[in-house]
Structures are given as structure tokens and as C-alpha cells.
NUVOVO-264761 format. One record per residue (C-alpha): residue number from 1; residue in three letters; x, z, y. Coordinates in Angstrom, 2 decimals, always signed. Example, Ala and Ser with C-alpha at 12.3 -4.5 7.8 and 13.67 -1.06 7.14 Angstrom:
// residues 2
+-----+-----+---------+---------+---------+
|   n | res |      px |      pz |      py |
+-----+-----+---------+---------+---------+
|   1 | ALA |  +12.30 |   +7.80 |   -4.50 |
|   2 | SER |  +13.67 |   +7.14 |   -1.06 |
+-----+-----+---------+---------+---------+
END
This chain:
// residues 331
+-----+-----+---------+---------+---------+
|   n | res |      px |      pz |      py |
+-----+-----+---------+---------+---------+
|   1 | UNK |  -58.93 |  -24.99 | +161.08 |
|   2 | UNK |  -58.99 |  -22.45 | +158.53 |
|   3 | UNK |  -55.84 |  -22.10 | +156.15 |
|   4 | UNK |  -55.67 |  -22.24 | +152.27 |
|   5 | UNK |  -54.22 |  -19.48 | +151.24 |
|   6 | UNK |  -51.42 |  -20.21 | +149.15 |
|   7 | UNK |  -51.75 |  -21.10 | +145.60 |
|   8 | UNK |  -49.59 |  -19.56 | +142.16 |
|   9 | UNK |  -48.36 |  -21.53 | +140.17 |
|  10 | UNK |  -46.33 |  -21.24 | +136.89 |
|  11 | UNK |  -42.84 |  -22.18 | +137.07 |
|  12 | UNK |  -43.61 |  -25.24 | +134.31 |
|  13 | UNK |  -46.41 |  -26.49 | +136.60 |
|  14 | UNK |  -48.70 |  -25.20 | +134.44 |
|  15 | UNK |  -51.61 |  -22.81 | +135.87 |
|  16 | UNK |  -51.56 |  -19.69 | +133.65 |
|  17 | UNK |  -53.85 |  -16.53 | +133.47 |
|  18 | UNK |  -56.64 |  -15.39 | +132.15 |
|  19 | UNK |  -58.75 |  -17.76 | +133.46 |
|  20 | UNK |  -56.90 |  -20.93 | +133.52 |
|  21 | UNK |  -58.41 |  -21.94 | +130.84 |
|  22 | UNK |  -56.26 |  -23.83 | +129.37 |
|  23 | UNK |  -54.78 |  -22.09 | +125.26 |
|  24 | UNK |  -51.29 |  -22.49 | +123.91 |
|  25 | UNK |  -52.81 |  -22.30 | +120.93 |
|  26 | UNK |  -55.90 |  -21.36 | +118.60 |
|  27 | UNK |  -56.92 |  -17.94 | +118.64 |
|  28 | UNK |  -57.05 |  -16.62 | +115.38 |
|  29 | UNK |  -58.72 |  -14.03 | +113.95 |
|  30 | UNK |  -57.50 |  -13.35 | +110.49 |
|  31 | UNK |  -59.42 |  -11.28 | +108.11 |
|  32 | UNK |  -58.55 |   -9.74 | +104.33 |
|  33 | UNK |  -60.41 |   -8.02 | +101.85 |
|  34 | UNK |  -58.26 |   -6.82 |  +98.51 |
|  35 | UNK |  -60.79 |   -5.50 |  +95.69 |
|  36 | UNK |  -58.60 |   -3.79 |  +93.21 |
|  37 | UNK |  -60.17 |   -2.55 |  +89.81 |
|  38 | UNK |  -58.39 |   -1.48 |  +86.92 |
|  39 | UNK |  -58.56 |   -5.11 |  +85.04 |
|  40 | UNK |  -57.42 |   -6.81 |  +87.93 |
|  41 | UNK |  -56.18 |   -7.33 |  +91.61 |
|  42 | UNK |  -58.52 |   -9.94 |  +93.96 |
|  43 | UNK |  -57.28 |  -10.77 |  +97.00 |
|  44 | UNK |  -59.70 |  -13.31 |  +99.46 |
|  45 | UNK |  -57.91 |  -14.56 | +102.69 |
|  46 | UNK |  -60.59 |  -15.47 | +105.04 |
|  47 | UNK |  -59.27 |  -17.64 | +108.93 |
|  48 | UNK |  -61.65 |  -18.33 | +111.31 |
|  49 | UNK |  -60.64 |  -20.32 | +114.28 |
|  50 | UNK |  -61.58 |  -20.92 | +117.72 |
|  51 | UNK |  -64.04 |  -23.31 | +119.15 |
|  52 | UNK |  -62.34 |  -26.31 | +121.47 |
|  53 | UNK |  -61.82 |  -25.27 | +125.27 |
|  54 | UNK |  -61.50 |  -27.32 | +127.83 |
|  55 | UNK |  -59.38 |  -26.88 | +131.12 |
|  56 | UNK |  -61.59 |  -26.68 | +133.90 |
|  57 | UNK |  -58.83 |  -27.92 | +136.40 |
|  58 | UNK |  -57.29 |  -31.26 | +134.01 |
|  59 | UNK |  -59.88 |  -31.84 | +132.15 |
|  60 | UNK |  -58.31 |  -31.84 | +129.09 |
|  61 | UNK |  -59.58 |  -30.58 | +125.64 |
|  62 | UNK |  -57.21 |  -28.64 | +122.98 |
|  63 | UNK |  -58.54 |  -29.42 | +119.47 |
|  64 | UNK |  -57.18 |  -25.95 | +117.96 |
|  65 | UNK |  -57.39 |  -27.50 | +114.03 |
|  66 | UNK |  -59.63 |  -26.74 | +111.85 |
|  67 | UNK |  -62.37 |  -24.78 | +112.42 |
|  68 | UNK |  -62.48 |  -22.38 | +109.34 |
|  69 | UNK |  -59.50 |  -21.97 | +106.80 |
|  70 | UNK |  -60.98 |  -20.10 | +103.79 |
|  71 | UNK |  -58.22 |  -20.34 | +101.22 |
|  72 | UNK |  -60.88 |  -19.27 |  +98.59 |
|  73 | UNK |  -60.36 |  -16.00 |  +96.68 |
|  74 | UNK |  -57.24 |  -15.77 |  +95.00 |
|  75 | UNK |  -57.21 |  -13.07 |  +92.05 |
|  76 | UNK |  -54.32 |  -12.05 |  +90.38 |
|  77 | UNK |  -54.20 |  -10.57 |  +86.77 |
|  78 | UNK |  -52.10 |   -7.25 |  +86.43 |
|  79 | UNK |  -53.20 |   -6.09 |  +83.15 |
|  80 | UNK |  -56.37 |   -6.93 |  +81.21 |
|  81 | UNK |  -57.25 |   -4.19 |  +77.99 |
|  82 | UNK |  -60.61 |   -4.72 |  +76.28 |
|  83 | UNK |  -61.90 |   -1.97 |  +74.45 |
|  84 | UNK |  -61.27 |   -2.40 |  +70.90 |
|  85 | UNK |  -65.01 |   -2.55 |  +69.78 |
|  86 | UNK |  -65.56 |   -5.17 |  +71.86 |
|  87 | UNK |  -62.45 |   -7.50 |  +70.85 |
|  88 | UNK |  -62.39 |  -10.51 |  +68.80 |
|  89 | UNK |  -59.21 |  -12.17 |  +67.72 |
|  90 | UNK |  -60.40 |  -14.98 |  +65.72 |
|  91 | UNK |  -63.04 |  -16.87 |  +65.31 |
|  92 | UNK |  -66.66 |  -15.03 |  +64.36 |
|  93 | UNK |  -66.24 |  -13.93 |  +60.09 |
|  94 | UNK |  -68.93 |  -13.35 |  +58.34 |
|  95 | UNK |  -68.77 |   -9.95 |  +55.57 |
|  96 | UNK |  -70.85 |  -10.00 |  +52.76 |
|  97 | UNK |  -71.47 |   -6.67 |  +50.98 |
|  98 | UNK |  -71.42 |   -7.10 |  +47.46 |
|  99 | UNK |  -72.72 |   -4.22 |  +45.24 |
| 100 | UNK |  -71.16 |   -4.30 |  +41.82 |
| 101 | UNK |  -72.99 |   -2.00 |  +39.17 |
| 102 | UNK |  -74.24 |   -2.21 |  +35.52 |
| 103 | UNK |  -77.48 |   -3.83 |  +37.03 |
| 104 | UNK |  -75.78 |   -6.50 |  +38.76 |
| 105 | UNK |  -72.34 |   -7.55 |  +36.11 |
| 106 | UNK |  -73.24 |   -9.31 |  +33.04 |
| 107 | UNK |  -71.70 |   -8.46 |  +29.59 |
| 108 | UNK |  -68.65 |  -10.45 |  +28.43 |
| 109 | UNK |  -69.75 |  -13.13 |  +26.02 |
| 110 | UNK |  -68.92 |  -11.73 |  +22.38 |
| 111 | UNK |  -65.70 |  -13.07 |  +20.73 |
| 112 | UNK |  -64.55 |  -13.35 |  +17.35 |
| 113 | UNK |  -61.42 |  -11.44 |  +16.97 |
| 114 | UNK |  -62.51 |   -8.43 |  +18.97 |
| 115 | UNK |  -63.01 |   -5.79 |  +16.39 |
| 116 | UNK |  -66.80 |   -5.89 |  +16.80 |
| 117 | UNK |  -69.19 |   -7.51 |  +14.62 |
| 118 | UNK |  -72.04 |   -9.16 |  +16.46 |
| 119 | UNK |  -75.19 |  -10.74 |  +15.20 |
| 120 | UNK |  -73.10 |  -13.87 |  +15.12 |
| 121 | UNK |  -70.73 |  -12.63 |  +12.83 |
| 122 | UNK |  -70.70 |  -11.11 |   +9.15 |
| 123 | UNK |  -67.05 |   -9.55 |   +9.75 |
| 124 | UNK |  -64.85 |   -9.04 |  +12.52 |
| 125 | UNK |  -61.39 |   -7.68 |  +11.36 |
| 126 | UNK |  -59.86 |   -8.11 |  +15.15 |
| 127 | UNK |  -57.16 |  -10.58 |  +14.04 |
| 128 | UNK |  -56.16 |  -14.68 |  +13.77 |
| 129 | UNK |  -55.23 |  -14.43 |   +9.97 |
| 130 | UNK |  -56.73 |  -16.90 |   +8.08 |
| 131 | UNK |  -55.97 |  -15.88 |   +4.52 |
| 132 | UNK |  -57.07 |  -12.19 |   +4.57 |
| 133 | UNK |  -60.64 |  -11.40 |   +3.32 |
| 134 | UNK |  -62.61 |  -12.64 |   +7.11 |
| 135 | UNK |  -61.84 |  -15.98 |   +8.58 |
| 136 | UNK |  -63.26 |  -16.92 |  +11.59 |
| 137 | UNK |  -65.30 |  -13.82 |  +11.30 |
| 138 | UNK |  -66.95 |  -15.19 |   +7.88 |
| 139 | UNK |  -66.29 |  -13.19 |   +4.86 |
| 140 | UNK |  -64.17 |  -15.51 |   +2.54 |
| 141 | UNK |  -64.92 |  -16.61 |   -0.64 |
| 142 | UNK |  -63.46 |  -18.61 |   -3.63 |
| 143 | UNK |  -64.02 |  -22.11 |   -2.54 |
| 144 | UNK |  -63.84 |  -22.03 |   +1.53 |
| 145 | UNK |  -60.45 |  -23.98 |   +1.13 |
| 146 | UNK |  -58.32 |  -20.71 |   +1.97 |
| 147 | UNK |  -56.18 |  -19.44 |   -0.47 |
| 148 | UNK |  -56.58 |  -15.56 |   -0.61 |
| 149 | UNK |  -53.78 |  -13.89 |   -0.32 |
| 150 | UNK |  -52.86 |  -11.75 |   -3.15 |
| 151 | UNK |  -56.89 |  -12.61 |   -4.25 |
| 152 | UNK |  -56.78 |  -15.98 |   -5.00 |
| 153 | UNK |  -53.81 |  -18.94 |   -6.78 |
| 154 | UNK |  -56.27 |  -22.02 |   -5.58 |
| 155 | UNK |  -58.60 |  -22.73 |   -3.31 |
| 156 | UNK |  -58.97 |  -26.66 |   -3.76 |
| 157 | UNK |  -61.45 |  -29.29 |   -6.02 |
| 158 | UNK |  -58.99 |  -30.53 |   -8.45 |
| 159 | UNK |  -58.35 |  -30.49 |  -12.41 |
| 160 | UNK |  -55.85 |  -27.65 |  -12.28 |
| 161 | UNK |  -58.21 |  -24.92 |  -10.59 |
| 162 | UNK |  -61.08 |  -23.08 |  -11.48 |
| 163 | UNK |  -62.39 |  -20.10 |  -10.12 |
| 164 | UNK |  -59.71 |  -19.80 |   -7.79 |
| 165 | UNK |  -56.86 |  -19.53 |  -10.16 |
| 166 | UNK |  -54.38 |  -22.27 |  -11.67 |
| 167 | UNK |  -55.78 |  -23.74 |  -15.24 |
| 168 | UNK |  -51.56 |  -24.37 |  -15.54 |
| 169 | UNK |  -48.37 |  -23.72 |  -13.62 |
| 170 | UNK |  -46.48 |  -26.93 |  -12.54 |
| 171 | UNK |  -42.70 |  -27.33 |  -12.62 |
| 172 | UNK |  -40.83 |  -30.33 |  -11.07 |
| 173 | UNK |  -37.16 |  -30.76 |  -10.49 |
| 174 | UNK |  -36.15 |  -31.98 |   -6.67 |
| 175 | UNK |  -36.63 |  -35.03 |   -5.67 |
| 176 | UNK |  -33.22 |  -34.31 |   -3.23 |
| 177 | UNK |  -29.70 |  -33.02 |   -4.09 |
| 178 | UNK |  -28.18 |  -30.48 |   -2.24 |
| 179 | UNK |  -24.99 |  -28.69 |   -1.88 |
| 180 | UNK |  -24.76 |  -25.03 |   -3.09 |
| 181 | UNK |  -24.79 |  -23.21 |   -0.30 |
| 182 | UNK |  -28.20 |  -22.62 |   -0.32 |
| 183 | UNK |  -28.73 |  -19.01 |   +1.93 |
| 184 | UNK |  -29.01 |  -16.79 |   -1.56 |
| 185 | UNK |  -31.96 |  -17.22 |   -3.81 |
| 186 | UNK |  -34.35 |  -16.55 |   -0.89 |
| 187 | UNK |  -33.33 |  -19.78 |   +0.63 |
| 188 | UNK |  -33.62 |  -21.96 |   -2.73 |
| 189 | UNK |  -36.67 |  -20.78 |   -2.86 |
| 190 | UNK |  -37.50 |  -22.03 |   +0.44 |
| 191 | UNK |  -36.46 |  -24.97 |   -0.20 |
| 192 | UNK |  -38.81 |  -25.34 |   -2.85 |
| 193 | UNK |  -41.63 |  -24.72 |   -1.07 |
| 194 | UNK |  -40.71 |  -27.08 |   +1.76 |
| 195 | UNK |  -40.69 |  -30.09 |   -1.17 |
| 196 | UNK |  -43.77 |  -28.50 |   -2.38 |
| 197 | UNK |  -45.24 |  -28.51 |   +0.91 |
| 198 | UNK |  -44.52 |  -32.31 |   +1.87 |
| 199 | UNK |  -45.51 |  -33.51 |   -1.38 |
| 200 | UNK |  -49.16 |  -31.92 |   -0.59 |
| 201 | UNK |  -48.56 |  -29.52 |   -3.68 |
| 202 | UNK |  -50.91 |  -26.70 |   -2.84 |
| 203 | UNK |  -49.66 |  -23.53 |   -4.25 |
| 204 | UNK |  -46.45 |  -21.59 |   -4.56 |
| 205 | UNK |  -43.23 |  -22.02 |   -5.86 |
| 206 | UNK |  -39.58 |  -21.08 |   -6.18 |
| 207 | UNK |  -36.37 |  -22.05 |   -8.07 |
| 208 | UNK |  -35.43 |  -21.58 |  -11.44 |
| 209 | UNK |  -32.36 |  -19.60 |  -10.18 |
| 210 | UNK |  -30.26 |  -16.82 |  -10.57 |
| 211 | UNK |  -27.07 |  -14.95 |   -9.31 |
| 212 | UNK |  -25.29 |  -12.48 |  -11.16 |
| 213 | UNK |  -27.01 |   -9.42 |  -10.17 |
| 214 | UNK |  -30.31 |  -10.94 |  -10.27 |
| 215 | UNK |  -32.14 |  -12.72 |  -13.04 |
| 216 | UNK |  -34.43 |  -15.57 |  -12.85 |
| 217 | UNK |  -37.01 |  -14.01 |  -15.04 |
| 218 | UNK |  -36.95 |  -10.99 |  -12.86 |
| 219 | UNK |  -37.91 |  -12.71 |   -9.67 |
| 220 | UNK |  -40.42 |  -15.40 |  -11.35 |
| 221 | UNK |  -44.51 |  -15.44 |  -12.71 |
| 222 | UNK |  -44.61 |  -14.65 |  -15.90 |
| 223 | UNK |  -48.01 |  -16.83 |  -16.79 |
| 224 | UNK |  -50.40 |  -16.35 |  -19.55 |
| 225 | UNK |  -51.26 |  -19.84 |  -18.98 |
| 226 | UNK |  -49.56 |  -23.53 |  -20.29 |
| 227 | UNK |  -46.46 |  -24.49 |  -17.67 |
| 228 | UNK |  -47.18 |  -28.44 |  -16.83 |
| 229 | UNK |  -44.71 |  -31.49 |  -15.53 |
| 230 | UNK |  -46.44 |  -32.95 |  -12.07 |
| 231 | UNK |  -47.91 |  -36.04 |  -14.34 |
| 232 | UNK |  -49.53 |  -33.32 |  -16.44 |
| 233 | UNK |  -46.80 |  -33.91 |  -19.78 |
| 234 | UNK |  -46.52 |  -30.04 |  -20.81 |
| 235 | UNK |  -43.57 |  -27.90 |  -21.24 |
| 236 | UNK |  -45.01 |  -24.55 |  -22.61 |
| 237 | UNK |  -47.51 |  -22.88 |  -23.74 |
| 238 | UNK |  -46.65 |  -20.12 |  -21.72 |
| 239 | UNK |  -43.63 |  -17.46 |  -20.36 |
| 240 | UNK |  -42.41 |  -17.18 |  -23.56 |
| 241 | UNK |  -42.45 |  -20.87 |  -25.04 |
| 242 | UNK |  -41.37 |  -21.69 |  -21.22 |
| 243 | UNK |  -38.14 |  -19.59 |  -21.75 |
| 244 | UNK |  -37.22 |  -19.72 |  -25.48 |
| 245 | UNK |  -34.73 |  -22.40 |  -25.48 |
| 246 | UNK |  -36.54 |  -25.62 |  -25.49 |
| 247 | UNK |  -39.23 |  -27.56 |  -24.14 |
| 248 | UNK |  -41.97 |  -29.75 |  -25.14 |
| 249 | UNK |  -40.38 |  -32.94 |  -22.53 |
| 250 | UNK |  -37.90 |  -33.43 |  -20.39 |
| 251 | UNK |  -38.31 |  -31.45 |  -17.30 |
| 252 | UNK |  -37.61 |  -35.25 |  -15.03 |
| 253 | UNK |  -40.44 |  -35.19 |  -12.84 |
| 254 | UNK |  -40.08 |  -34.72 |   -8.83 |
| 255 | UNK |  -42.46 |  -33.16 |   -6.81 |
| 256 | UNK |  -43.46 |  -36.96 |   -5.73 |
| 257 | UNK |  -44.05 |  -37.70 |   -9.25 |
| 258 | UNK |  -41.23 |  -39.57 |  -10.11 |
| 259 | UNK |  -38.87 |  -40.11 |  -13.30 |
| 260 | UNK |  -35.34 |  -38.59 |  -12.89 |
| 261 | UNK |  -32.61 |  -39.54 |  -15.35 |
| 262 | UNK |  -34.08 |  -41.12 |  -17.94 |
| 263 | UNK |  -32.06 |  -40.40 |  -21.14 |
| 264 | UNK |  -30.65 |  -37.72 |  -22.73 |
| 265 | UNK |  -27.08 |  -36.73 |  -21.91 |
| 266 | UNK |  -25.28 |  -34.65 |  -19.62 |
| 267 | UNK |  -24.52 |  -35.15 |  -15.71 |
| 268 | UNK |  -27.24 |  -37.86 |  -15.04 |
| 269 | UNK |  -29.31 |  -35.19 |  -13.70 |
| 270 | UNK |  -27.43 |  -32.04 |  -12.84 |
| 271 | UNK |  -29.34 |  -29.07 |  -11.39 |
| 272 | UNK |  -28.09 |  -25.71 |  -10.02 |
| 273 | UNK |  -29.21 |  -22.63 |  -12.36 |
| 274 | UNK |  -26.95 |  -20.51 |  -12.84 |
| 275 | UNK |  -29.46 |  -19.20 |  -15.61 |
| 276 | UNK |  -29.24 |  -18.82 |  -19.67 |
| 277 | UNK |  -32.93 |  -20.34 |  -21.33 |
| 278 | UNK |  -33.92 |  -16.89 |  -21.19 |
| 279 | UNK |  -33.96 |  -17.16 |  -18.01 |
| 280 | UNK |  -30.87 |  -14.38 |  -17.55 |
| 281 | UNK |  -28.59 |  -14.68 |  -14.58 |
| 282 | UNK |  -24.58 |  -15.53 |  -14.84 |
| 283 | UNK |  -21.75 |  -14.80 |  -12.87 |
| 284 | UNK |  -20.85 |  -17.84 |  -11.46 |
| 285 | UNK |  -22.99 |  -18.64 |   -8.85 |
| 286 | UNK |  -21.03 |  -19.80 |   -6.02 |
| 287 | UNK |  -20.80 |  -16.77 |   -4.27 |
| 288 | UNK |  -24.56 |  -16.28 |   -4.80 |
| 289 | UNK |  -25.65 |  -19.15 |   -3.19 |
| 290 | UNK |  -24.10 |  -18.90 |   -0.16 |
| 291 | UNK |  -20.37 |  -20.66 |   +0.07 |
| 292 | UNK |  -19.23 |  -23.83 |   -0.63 |
| 293 | UNK |  -16.11 |  -23.26 |   -2.78 |
| 294 | UNK |  -13.88 |  -24.82 |   -5.30 |
| 295 | UNK |  -15.19 |  -23.20 |   -8.45 |
| 296 | UNK |  -17.33 |  -24.47 |  -10.95 |
| 297 | UNK |  -20.96 |  -23.13 |  -12.24 |
| 298 | UNK |  -23.05 |  -24.14 |  -14.98 |
| 299 | UNK |  -25.63 |  -26.61 |  -14.16 |
| 300 | UNK |  -28.30 |  -27.81 |  -16.17 |
| 301 | UNK |  -29.26 |  -31.21 |  -17.10 |
| 302 | UNK |  -33.01 |  -32.40 |  -16.44 |
| 303 | UNK |  -32.92 |  -35.46 |  -18.84 |
| 304 | UNK |  -32.68 |  -33.39 |  -21.65 |
| 305 | UNK |  -35.37 |  -31.21 |  -23.57 |
| 306 | UNK |  -33.35 |  -28.84 |  -25.58 |
| 307 | UNK |  -31.25 |  -25.28 |  -24.00 |
| 308 | UNK |  -29.16 |  -27.74 |  -21.95 |
| 309 | UNK |  -32.05 |  -28.37 |  -19.73 |
| 310 | UNK |  -30.75 |  -25.12 |  -17.79 |
| 311 | UNK |  -27.09 |  -24.41 |  -19.41 |
| 312 | UNK |  -24.32 |  -25.65 |  -21.48 |
| 313 | UNK |  -24.83 |  -28.98 |  -20.57 |
| 314 | UNK |  -21.51 |  -28.89 |  -18.39 |
| 315 | UNK |  -20.31 |  -27.06 |  -15.24 |
| 316 | UNK |  -19.88 |  -28.81 |  -11.61 |
| 317 | UNK |  -18.08 |  -27.69 |   -9.02 |
| 318 | UNK |  -19.77 |  -25.66 |   -5.67 |
| 319 | UNK |  -18.89 |  -27.84 |   -3.19 |
| 320 | UNK |  -20.51 |  -30.92 |   -4.94 |
| 321 | UNK |  -24.12 |  -32.01 |   -4.67 |
| 322 | UNK |  -26.98 |  -30.99 |   -7.96 |
| 323 | UNK |  -30.71 |  -30.64 |   -7.77 |
| 324 | UNK |  -33.02 |  -27.70 |   -8.32 |
| 325 | UNK |  -35.91 |  -26.54 |  -10.46 |
| 326 | UNK |  -38.96 |  -25.47 |   -9.10 |
| 327 | UNK |  -41.48 |  -23.21 |  -10.70 |
| 328 | UNK |  -45.18 |  -22.48 |   -9.34 |
| 329 | UNK |  -46.41 |  -18.91 |   -9.19 |
| 330 | UNK |  -49.20 |  -17.15 |   -9.66 |
| 331 | UNK |  -50.99 |  -13.69 |   -8.45 |
+-----+-----+---------+---------+---------+
END
């Protein structure tokens, strides 16, 4: 009878050894491939697991798990620097090249007032002044409705304008009363002009007014034509007749055509004058018509037609109110 040789056992009761057929875990082979470039680093990990094994003694099959684990490629961007010529930081932009040259640019349209006489212009003085010899690039002419400064006295239809000159000079007494603080002689002239403009009296008007240093006769135009009121009533045949001391009618019609101060008495219609019938200035002039003083000055009276129309009817304190005489001016 043959005796069996003793078997070798592991302390745990499990047979071990290279040929035992029992595996304590799957044998794993790991292959790591690393690819590095200047633009990025790519790491690929592949795990391969052996097929399940069966122990020949116990008949037990050990499943080592998934047959293959592939984590897939892993790419880590380290730095990416694209060439400047291949980089785009925004949406595509199309640029159109523009060529500028005399053949591509239209000349500016002709303009009245640019100082260049074009085919459609009679003149072009390079300004927008409408009272000179060139009006809106058309040569000014008598009858165009615009009074040329220094050339025409008038330019409108009417029985007092012929060939752009006045047939007679108009004179009125102001409808408004005002304080003696007029802003000097220039301020008084502005008052007369404003009243005439408001009444649509086309023309230039100045005040019959003097100071101790400036005479009314030196400030006003000496016309060789008649002087009349706004309503057409005559006052004098010409300047010399206007300053001879008396008028043909009282100068009591306003720029609006209204009558002021009917009757012939002092104090009905006082007028600031400081002027003699001959147009000479008087020293008492309310500080050259620039201050409200308690001084008294000579005033005229519009309701009379003798010399008192401008002097000798009464005196008036500078802090009170009175009217102005306004006389039309020629060239």
C-alpha cells in the first residue's frame, strides 16, 4: 500500500503558490503614455485586467472586475499661444478701403454769401447784410423793398416815396410821456425810432432835442423839402422855414395819427426840448438828459404853432414827465 506524501498547506488553510489557481486579486497592467507639446500636455491612462480565473481545487471562480478601464485621454492645457496672424479676438470684420481723390469727391454746392459769384448770382459780397448793394446775391435796386443805407431814404409804395427819396419829411409828437433820464441824446433818438417802428413808419427819426453843448440844428438833417405831420398837415416848406419861429399848424399829432392837447395854452402838452426855435441848445438840460433832478428846464408846448412850440411856454422839473418831438431824417 503506497503512502501519500504529506501535502503543504498555508496557515490560512488555503493552498498557495504559483500553480494553486487562486488569485488574491486581479493582476493589473497599467500603461501610461504621456505626450507633451509646447501647446498642451496630454496624458492617456489605460488599465488592462486579466480574465477571471477558476481554482482547480475548489472550483471557485474569482471575478476580477471590469475587464478594461480606460479613463480616456486627459488633456491639460498648459499654455496656448497662437501666432498673431492666426488669432481673432472678435467677430469677423470686413474693412472696405476708401479711396479719396478729386475724381471721387463732389465739389460743395454753390452758396450765396461765400464771396464767389456763381452762374446763378448777380453778386456775392461774402456777407449777409441786406442793406448794402448786394441783397441775397442780387444787385440792389430802387423798388426792391429794402432801404440801402446811405443811398436811399425810402423804398416802399406810397405818396411820400418817389424814386427812393421822401417827398416830404414827417414830424410827430410822441404818444408816450417819459422821464428826463433818457440816456442822453442818443437815448432820446432811440425812443423816437422805436415809436416810429412800432407805428410802421418806415424811415429814420431823431429827437428835436439839445444839450448845452450840442444843438438840435447840428444833429438833424436840413431838408429842402416840406415838413408835415403824420396826417399830412403842413408845418413848414423846408428846414429854414421849420426853424423860423412859427409853424403852419400845431405839432400835436402822434406817430399813431392821434391828436394831443387840443387848444392853445401852456401845460396841455409839455415836450422836452431845451432848444430855441432856431434849433440852438440851452444850458438847462437835466444833466444832458441823463439824471432825474429837481432842476427846471425849458419845455415846448405841442398845442401851439408859434415859437412856444419849443421854447417860452413854460418850465418843467426834471423829475416829471413830458413828450418828445421826432423828426424824420433824409440823406
